[in-house]
LOTIZA-391605 format. One record per residue (C-alpha): x negated, y, z; residue in three letters. Coordinates in steps of 0.05 Angstrom, whole numbers, plus 5000, padded with zeros to 4 digits. Each point is the difference from the previous one (the first is absolute). Example, Ala and Ser with C-alpha at 12.3 -4.5 7.8 and 13.67 -1.06 7.14 Angstrom:
475449105156ala/497350694987ser/
//
This chain:
179154091695met/499250244928val/506449954959thr/497850284933lys/493750174961ile/501450474941ile/495850264942trp/501350744997val/497250564957ser/497750675027asn/498650494944asn/498149424956gly/495349695052lys/501649315029pro/502049955073asn/502449425042leu/505850125048lys/500849535059ile/506749995035glu/500749755072phe/506049765040val/499250585049ser/496550665013glu/496549685059glu/496949444959glu/497950504947lys/496750455052ser/496349425033asn/497549744933phe/497650694979phe/496150095065lys/496949314995glu/497750084928val/497250705011lys/496249755061lys/497249404963lys/498050424939ala/496650515046ser/496049445034glu/497749774931leu/498150704978gly/505550024946leu/504850544978asp/505849564981phe/505550424968pro/506049755040leu/504950575013val/506950095030gln/505849884951gly/507450145003pro/504149655055gly/496849365025ser/494849974945ser/492650114990leu/496550144934val/493249774974val/497950564955gln/496049974935ala/492549915002ser/495850634993asn/494349634965tyr/494050115003pro/500650465060ile/504249495038asn/501349344964pro/505049775053cys/507250014977gly/504549804942cys/498249994926tyr/502149664936ile/495549444976ser/497849954926pro/505249454994gly/505650465024gly/500649705070lys/501050415064leu/493749925041ala/497650225068ile/492950105023asn/499249935075phe/492750205003gly/497749435044lys/502049275007val/501550105074glu/505550504984leu/503249564948ser/500049415049his/503250465051phe/505550304956ile/502249454953leu/502749505052pro/503650565037lys/503950234939val/501549304974gly/496050024936val/497949294982lys/496349674943thr/506749884966glu/500850754995his/493050244983ala/493249784976glu/494050155044ile/494150304963phe/492750165016lys/498549805071asp/507250115024his/499250764994asn/505150054944thr/506649664982ile/504050004935phe/507549875005phe/502449464952his/503950304942lys/506049565014his/500350275072lys/498950744988leu/500650084924pro/500550764999gly/502050655033val/506149945047asn/499349245004ser/500049715070glu/498449405043leu/505449845051thr/498649645065phe/505349675042ile/499250245072pro/499449325034thr/495250245054gly/493249735017thr/499549254987pro/498849575060val/494249514991ile/501849355035val/494049555014pro/500849284977val/499449465052thr/493549644991lys/501249264993pro/496149485038ala/493849824961thr/494149545003thr/496050434953ser/492850095022pro/498050585045ala/495150474966phe/497450365060phe/503150275062asn/503550644980pro/499050275070ala/492549964991lys/499350614956ser/494050455010gly/494149765041asp/498749265008ser/495449565040ser/495749394989ile/497749475049ser/492649785000ile/497549395038ser/493449625003ala/500849254996ile/495749384992gly/493549885037asn/493150315007val/497349614940asp/506050124956ser/503750635021pro/505650314958met/504050645000ile/507549934990arg/503650624976ile/507649975004thr/504250524963phe/507350175015gln/502249684935asn/497649694935gln/500950664963thr/495050365044glu/495049434994arg/500549994924glu/499350754997phe/493749975043phe/496949444958leu/501750364936ser/496550645024lys/493649665023ile/499849584936thr/500650624957asp/494650345041lys/495349404994ala/501050004925lys/498350744996ser/493649895040leu/497949394961gly/500949565062val/501749274987asn/506249935043ile/500249244987ser/493649925042thr/503150365059his/502749605058pro/507350224995phe/505149445003glu/507450104993ile/504249655052lys/507649975003glu/504250365014pro/496850685014asn/492749845017met/493050094972val/494149615030leu/492950244997ile/496149355000lys/493349855033pro/493450244970ser/495749464967lys/493550365016tyr/494749974970pro/503349714937asp/505650525002asn/499750525055lys/507050264984leu/505249835053gly/501149965074cys/494849815053tyr/498150125073ile/494850545009ser/493949955045lys/503850425051asn/505849504998lys/504650464960glu/504749794944ile/496550254937ala/501550024925ile/495550134940asn/503350284936phe/493750074958gly/500650734977arg/500850625041thr/505250324954glu/504249375000phe/499449905075arg/502150725014asp/505949944952phe/502549365033val/499350295070leu/503650644983ser/505849624970asn/500649565061leu/499550605046gly/495249665048ile/493950464997ser/500850265071ser/499449285027his/493449864966leu/492650115002gly/494749904946thr/495049455011cys/492650224998pro/496649744937thr/494049725038lys/504449565044asn/505349764951glu/501249744930thr/500350684967gly/501850735005gly/506949884972asp/502149625062thr/504650245056phe/502149705066tyr/506150075044phe/498950305069his/500949435049gln/505250385040glu/504250044936asn/499249304971leu/496849365026ser/499949294975leu/506749665014asn/501950605043gly/506150454995pro/501950284932ser/498350714982leu/506050414975leu/498150564952val/504450544971asn/499350094925thr/502950444945lys/501349414953ile/507650085000thr/499550744983lys/495049844945glu/504749484972ile/505850494999glu/495650534967lys/497549534946asn/506149604981asp/507150125022tyr/501949274988leu/495349795056leu/502550515050ser/504949855055ala/505450424965asn/498549684933gly/500849325031ser/506750195029lys/502450244932ala/497649354967ile/503649595052asp/506350414990phe/500449924924val/498249265005trp/504849825056ser/506050404976asn/499349954924phe/494449644964leu/500549345036lys/507349944981his/502549754932pro/503750424949tyr/507650025000asn/501949334968pro/506750284976lys/496350434950leu/497849374963lys/507249914978gln/501650634960pro/506750264977asp/502149564942ala/502150604957asn/493350355011val/496349364984lys/503949924935ala/498550724979ala/492749915018trp/499249374957glu/502450374938lys/493350365000his/495149504971ala/494050475010asp/501150045075trp/496849545052glu/504349375001his/504849995058trp/497649335024ser/493350325018asn/503250485049met/499649475055gly/492549924995gln/495450245055asp/505349945053trp/496149475038ser/494049544990leu/498449325029asn/493049955031thr/496649495046pro/501150505057ser/507450064987gly/505050374957leu/497550704986val/505650534995pro/499150584951arg/493449744970pro/499350584952asn/501850565049his/498549695068gly/494950135055ile/494049814957ala/501750534947his/501750515054thr/493449925037leu/496050004936arg/502750664975val/499050315068ala/492849735002gln/498750314931leu/501950715022val/493750235036pro/495449704947val/503850344943ile/499650655040ala/492449965002glu/499649894925phe/504850574985leu/495850465044lys/493749784963ala/502350014928tyr/506750354988ser/497350704999gly/506750225029asp/499350425064pro/506449725029lys/496849315005phe/493550285028gln/504150345055lys/503449355021leu/499249935075thr/499449365039gln/506850145029lys/503250054931glu/496749364978ile/502549635062gln/506950304989lys/500049704930ala/497949325028gln/505650035051tyr/505350184947met/497849434954met/502049515055leu/507350214989phe/499850054924ser/503749354983val/503849835064ile/506550244968gly/500049494944arg/505949524996glu/497549644938asn/493950004955asp/502850374940met/495150454964ser/501750734985trp/501449814927thr/504649435019asp/503750445050ala/501350514945asn/502649434955his/504649795057tyr/502950705002gln/501249994926gln/503149305002ala/504750225056phe/502150604960lys/501449574939glu/503849495041ala/504550515035tyr/501650514946asn/494950535017gly/500449955076gln/493450095037his/497549575057ser/495050245051lys/493049924973his/496649405032ile/493650405014tyr/504150545034ala/502549475048thr/492949755010phe/497850715017lys/505650115049glu/498449345035asn/492650205005ala/501750685028gln/504649715053lys/494749495021gly/494650535002phe/504250475043leu/501849435047asn/492649895011his/498850745008val/505350105053val/496749525048thr/492850204984asn/500750764992lys/495150165057ser/494549604967ser/501350304931leu/500750745018ile/495250364998pro/494749464990ser/502449834930leu/505850474982phe/500250745019ser/507450005022asp/506749674990glu/501350404937ser/494049684967glu/502349315022leu/506850124969gln/496850264937tyr/495849374991trp/506049575014ala/503550364943glu/494049914954ala/499449265016leu/501449604938asp/499849274979thr/494149894955gly/497150705001lys/500850615045pro/504150554969gly/494950545015ile/494550324959ser/495350225056ser/493049715008ala/502849505051ser/505649804953gly/495349894941ile/495549595046leu/505949555019met/502349944928ala/493049784977leu/499849475056ala/506749734976his/497650004928asp/493549635013leu/503749435033asp/504449924938leu/494649574969met/503249445040arg/506250014955cys/498350424937tyr/496649694940asp/493350284978lys/502750424943gly/505350335043lys/495350115059phe/494550294958asn/504450474959ser/504550235057leu/495649995062lys/492549964985met/500350584951lys/503550435052asp/494949805053leu/494250194954val/503350684988thr/501050115074arg/492649855011leu/497750534952gly/499349524942gly/495049565037asn/501449294976glu/494649695044glu/503250295063ala/506849754977ala/497249304989arg/497049995070lys/506750175030leu/503649484957ala/494749485019asp/501450155073tyr/507549944990ala/498949344963his/495649745058asp/505550175050leu/505049614959ile/495349404996val/498550055075ala/507449935016thr/501249434950gly/504850394955asp/500549914925arg/496650494953cys/502250094927met/498050704980gly/492550065015tyr/494049554993gly/501149254995met/507449825006ser/501349555059gln/505949675034asp/501650015074tyr/495249685049asn/506149715034phe/496749805065ser/496550675010leu/505950414976phe/504649645048gly/495350155058gln/499650744983cys/507450074984ser/502549685065leu/494850305048asp/498650754995pro/494149945046asn/496749474956glu/501550424939cys/496750625031leu/493949595019lys/499249764928lys/500750714973leu/494950275050gln/495049464977ser/499850294930val/494150494993pro/502250704983lys/496850284936pro/494950565005glu/501850644963thr/492950044972thr/499749754928leu/494549744955thr/500050004925thr/497649295001ser/505849765042leu/503549434964thr/507449875004asn/501049305027his/507549974989his/501350414937gly/506150414985ile/
//
């Protein structure tokens, strides 16, 4: 356990001394850091100090940039060389976002001036030991199942031939609706790219998890299912490329043969071997990679993503805000109302709930619809940043980092106890100070953040094996992200943090007016995209379409509109329905055209 962190000077050069509770802990920490730095190919200047202390020496830039230095603003800074080392060290020594600002991909931190203002100043840590994370008991819930969390990895489909000789059909049954929608989306996109008219194809969607391939209407329309001259179940898909794509995605190639052109309706036809599938015979079970593909493409549709969604919904977002907070301290209220230019106190109770035909929606402004929208935005924003930012850190974003950002967005607002904005929360602090002769109350957003961290860690403790190393490298990184978790925006400046902040900002069009959204958010988005206004509009259009698809209001972009109460109620009380609506919105292509018109306007 670290007890003190002290800014010391060594011949005028800044050093950081870290004091431990014992020699043993100091020795163990020293060995761990040196080993980690060596694995990363870094020469991190951590040396033995007096007693139970270690010292981070000054940077020897440019020969070795790792180490301490003084920033242009006079702050004590440390360069760790690589993000992995900062993730490893910071949680172990107790440095949190309240102590330091993270800069440039997590490689560097600057201590806040009010924490380490100058030489010989120190941070003191109370040796309370390692906190114990106690998992919350998951309440009984009737919330919809997403898909079976145990079914991660490979999946299977069931194929059967039904009907009669004159009107045969193929029935394909997926494990769940998510897999079916993913398959249909893929083949639809492929058909579009090939110029194939998917509407003429014989696919029919059947509930809950099925797709039918209907009979061929040969010779009027040869596409579809029929019985071959050799009595096999056969299907014609019209184009070789499309046929091969469908077959590969179903994983059934080994069970098929290709019908000879001279005997059948065309060269793009295939048949099932009779020993594998016969009319009204046993179903054929086929292993596919659909689940793995889903997890690779969108974390929200993965088994682990579904578990996280169910957790935040069941334990937080389906429950109303604390009703006691609607009745504020009378003294604070009186002090507040002296400020005529502040938001009127009577408005503080707005957005706590909303009546819809589907029922009373809790947290309408920061509920499950908002949460899933911002998570849905993350991978799309990432592609645009890669294409237009010109910043190498965005171009280096990996699929794992993007999915990590999606995952973290699910926890971004679970800590809220009311719907106060950041500005109103600051006004509350000031009113409290005025009401009680300069005393300070705990900042409301600090409470939100603590609540979110606790909820996040409670989810982590019961799902650690599925998060490490598939999403997070180790427990230190998990703890680091818990510390960076913030209501509204993440408190980190890495590529992932900026990605999350932009997702949050785009969804603000639901509650910002146009002037505020344009001046504060669109301009920043344009800058992030290398000044490309067209790319920014495409992203904003997509964010707008997600809001419309979930029935939310929109005030800051395009045509102002109120809630679609029926649709918003459905999406706010059923996460599965909300996710389906979001998945139905076409994702924008990163390719631009100078003739592209903006349908919504800024």
